[in-house]
C-alpha positions in Angstrom: 108.0 194.2 122.0 105.8 193.0 124.7 104.4 195.5 127.2 103.3 194.3 130.6 100.8 195.1 133.3 99.3 198.6 133.0 101.1 199.1 129.7 104.6 198.8 131.2 107.4 196.9 129.5 107.8 193.8 131.5 109.0 190.2 131.7 108.8 187.6 129.0 110.6 184.8 130.8 111.8 185.9 134.2 111.0 183.6 137.1 107.5 182.5 136.2 106.4 180.5 139.1 103.5 178.8 137.3 104.8 178.4 133.7 103.9 174.7 133.8 105.4 174.1 130.4 105.9 171.0 128.3 108.5 170.6 125.6 105.9 171.7 123.0 102.9 173.1 124.9 101.5 172.7 128.4 97.8 173.5 128.6 96.6 172.3 131.9 94.2 170.0 130.2 93.0 166.6 131.3 95.8 164.3 130.3 95.9 160.7 129.4 98.2 158.6 131.7 101.7 157.9 130.6 103.7 154.8 131.3 105.4 154.9 134.6 108.7 154.6 132.9 108.2 158.1 131.6 107.6 159.6 135.0 110.5 161.8 136.2 112.2 160.9 139.4 112.7 164.2 141.2 115.1 164.4 144.2 113.8 166.0 147.3 115.0 169.5 147.7 116.6 170.9 150.8 114.0 173.5 152.0 115.0 177.2 152.5 113.4 178.4 155.8 111.9 181.8 156.1 112.4 184.0 159.2 112.0 187.4 160.7 115.7 188.2 160.3 116.1 190.4 157.2 118.8 188.3 155.6 117.0 185.1 156.3 113.8 186.5 154.8 115.7 187.9 151.8 117.4 184.6 151.1 114.1 182.8 151.3 112.4 185.1 148.7 115.4 185.2 146.3 116.1 181.4 146.4 112.5 180.3 146.2 109.4 182.0 145.0 111.1 185.1 143.4 113.3 182.8 141.4 115.9 185.5 140.7 118.5 182.9 139.7 116.3 181.6 136.9 117.5 184.4 134.7 120.5 185.9 136.6 122.4 182.6 137.0 124.0 181.0 133.9 122.9 177.5 132.9 124.8 174.2 132.5 124.4 172.2 129.2 121.5 170.1 130.8 119.5 173.3 131.5 120.2 173.4 135.3 121.6 176.5 137.0 125.4 176.7 137.4 126.0 176.8 141.1 129.5 178.2 140.6 128.1 181.4 138.9 125.1 182.1 141.0 123.5 185.5 140.2 126.4 186.5 137.9 124.3 187.1 134.8 123.1 185.1 131.8 121.5 185.5 128.4 117.8 186.0 128.6 116.1 186.5 125.3 116.2 188.1 121.9 113.3 189.9 120.2 113.2 191.9 117.0 113.4 195.2 119.0 115.9 194.2 121.7 118.6 191.8 122.8 118.5 191.5 126.6 121.0 190.0 129.0 120.3 189.4 132.6 122.9 191.4 134.5 125.5 190.3 137.1 123.7 191.2 140.4 126.5 189.9 142.7 128.5 192.5 144.7 131.5 192.3 142.3 132.8 195.9 142.0 133.8 195.7 138.4 131.2 193.5 136.7 128.4 193.4 139.2 126.5 195.9 141.4 129.0 196.1 144.3 129.0 199.9 144.2 125.2 200.0 144.5 123.6 200.7 147.9 120.6 198.7 149.2 118.5 201.7 148.4 119.8 201.7 144.8 118.9 198.0 144.5 115.4 198.7 145.9 114.8 201.5 143.4 116.1 199.4 140.5 113.8 196.5 141.3 110.6 198.6 141.8 111.3 201.5 139.4 113.7 200.1 136.8 116.3 202.8 137.3 120.0 202.5 137.9 121.9 204.8 140.3 123.2 206.8 137.3 119.6 207.6 136.3 119.4 205.4 133.2 116.6 202.9 132.9 116.6 199.1 132.8 114.6 197.5 130.1 112.5 194.3 129.4 112.2 191.6 130.3 112.3 192.6 133.9 108.8 192.6 135.4 108.6 196.1 136.7 104.9 196.3 136.2 104.5 193.6 138.9 107.6 194.5 141.1 106.1 197.9 141.7 103.7 196.2 144.1 106.5 194.6 146.2 106.3 195.6 149.9 109.0 197.6 151.6 109.8 194.7 153.9 110.2 192.2 151.1 112.1 194.4 148.6 114.5 195.6 151.2 115.1 192.0 152.4 115.9 191.0 148.8 118.3 193.9 148.4 120.1 193.1 151.7 120.5 189.5 150.7 121.8 190.4 147.2 124.4 192.6 148.8 125.5 189.7 151.0 126.0 187.0 148.4 129.5 186.1 147.2 130.9 188.4 144.5 131.4 186.7 141.1 133.4 188.3 138.4 131.5 187.8 135.1 131.3 190.2 132.3 127.9 190.3 130.7 127.2 191.8 127.3 125.2 195.0 127.3 121.5 194.8 126.5 120.5 196.8 123.4 117.1 198.3 122.7 115.7 199.8 119.5 113.3 202.0 121.4 113.8 204.6 124.2 113.7 203.5 127.8 111.9 206.3 129.6 110.6 204.9 132.9 107.6 203.0 134.2 105.4 205.5 135.9 105.7 207.7 139.0 108.4 206.4 141.4 107.2 203.9 144.0 108.6 204.8 147.4 106.3 202.9 149.8 104.3 199.7 149.7 102.8 198.3 152.9 103.3 194.7 153.9 100.8 192.0 152.7 99.6 190.1 155.7 99.5 186.3 155.5 96.2 186.2 157.4 94.2 186.2 154.1 95.5 183.2 152.3 94.1 184.0 148.9 95.3 187.6 148.9 98.7 186.5 150.0 98.8 183.9 147.3 97.9 186.7 144.8 100.7 188.7 146.1 103.2 185.8 145.7 101.9 185.1 142.2 102.2 188.8 141.2 104.7 191.2 142.8 107.0 188.5 144.2 106.9 185.6 141.8 105.5 187.5 138.7 103.9 184.2 137.7 101.0 186.0 136.0 103.3 187.7 133.6 103.8 184.6 131.5 100.4 183.1 132.3 98.3 186.1 131.2 97.6 186.3 127.5 99.4 189.0 125.4 97.4 190.7 122.7 99.2 192.8 120.1 102.3 192.7 122.3 100.5 193.9 125.4 99.4 191.9 128.4 95.6 191.7 128.6 94.5 191.7 132.3 91.0 190.5 131.2 92.7 187.2 130.3 94.5 186.8 133.6 95.8 183.2 133.8 94.7 182.2 130.4 98.3 181.6 129.1 98.9 180.7 125.5 102.1 182.7 125.1 104.6 180.9 122.9 108.4 180.8 123.7 110.9 179.5 121.2 114.2 178.2 122.6 114.1 180.2 125.8 117.4 180.1 127.8 118.9 178.3 124.8 116.8 175.3 125.7 115.8 173.2 122.6 112.1 173.6 123.2 109.1 175.5 121.9 106.8 176.0 124.8 103.5 177.7 125.6 102.4 179.0 129.0 99.7 177.0 130.5 96.1 178.0 131.2 96.1 178.1 135.0 92.5 179.4 135.4 89.8 177.2 137.0 88.5 176.1 133.6 87.8 172.3 133.8 88.7 171.6 130.1 92.0 173.4 129.5 92.7 174.9 133.0 93.3 173.5 136.4 89.6 173.0 137.3 89.9 169.2 137.5 93.3 169.1 139.1 93.7 168.3 142.7 95.6 170.6 145.0 98.4 168.0 145.3 98.7 167.7 141.5 99.1 171.4 141.2 101.7 171.5 144.0 103.6 168.6 142.4 103.8 170.4 139.0 105.1 173.6 140.7 107.7 171.9 142.9 108.9 169.0 140.8 108.2 169.7 137.2 106.0 166.7 136.8 102.5 167.2 135.3 99.3 165.6 136.3 99.9 162.5 134.2 103.6 162.2 134.9 104.7 164.2 131.9 108.0 166.0 132.5 107.7 169.7 132.0 110.3 171.9 130.3 113.0 173.4 132.5 111.8 177.0 132.0 110.3 177.2 135.5 113.0 176.8 138.2 111.3 173.8 139.8 114.3 173.2 142.1 113.8 176.6 143.6 110.1 176.3 144.1 110.6 172.9 145.7 112.3 174.8 148.6 109.3 176.9 149.4 107.5 176.7 152.7 104.3 174.6 152.4 102.2 177.5 153.6 103.3 179.6 150.7 102.6 176.8 148.2 99.2 176.4 149.7 98.6 180.1 149.4 99.5 180.1 145.7 97.1 177.2 145.1 94.4 178.9 147.0 94.7 181.9 144.8 94.7 179.9 141.6 91.4 178.3 142.6 89.9 181.8 142.5 90.8 182.6 138.9 87.6 182.7 136.8 87.6 179.9 134.2 88.7 181.0 130.7 88.7 178.7 127.7 91.8 178.2 125.6 93.4 181.3 124.1 92.2 181.9 120.5 95.7 182.2 119.2 99.2 182.3 120.7 100.7 185.6 121.5 103.5 187.0 119.4 106.6 184.8 119.6 109.6 186.2 121.4 
């Protein structure tokens, strides 16, 4: 079992804005050029615009940086998300101590969360607890979601309540350990102003996008915040994709990190799934969702990454899922 930020059970695969993964491994190293014939052609994505209206803001977060559909939407054989079953639940991951399925989060009354109030959804996201008092388990990133602001988490809840209901029965997740909660209940988190670009980028990469969950090295099953951004966590056949991938080092290290990458190269990797040398990255990150982000948010994420202290390659991969 992996335990996340502050010792809390947390995400192994969910969302992961900066996973920057290849089909085998994806250290953000200096890369030799590849022939142009190997460079992926990525279609331009229709942007999702943010706005002050709650539903507009909620849609923006859910369908871009939060990447909720990356786990909660079933996938087609080619690894892309199935638009006919958006948010209706999908297999997530197996570990020796649990078998977890992303739940149906549409408003379907029988197979989804149609009976939940917006407050119920907010409490579930931040505190990992259902309306009946039982707890949700890994791989949800509760350790990071606890820092999500009231405005943002309520916008997400409002939007989830407004999406089309989809009937889809999802198997029940099973855990070989007790689910007992994630700390004192979070009831209020102030907004994160966008005036400080780096701090806002940190907020997007943490509580909203939970990027740092995959990109921070796990030691003995627990996330090591002293290795923030170092990566090296290995994932075998995630989402049923036929890949073995390692989360990239996204620190400012110039050898294995992003230190020698330009801002535009980082942005291209995040939004198109194409690495610095044209290498196609594994479809674990929902590149099509990140491509819809507003440029100012992508810029904030990159500005934050530039501040991560350089860390050399991880000594050994974290325990495999």
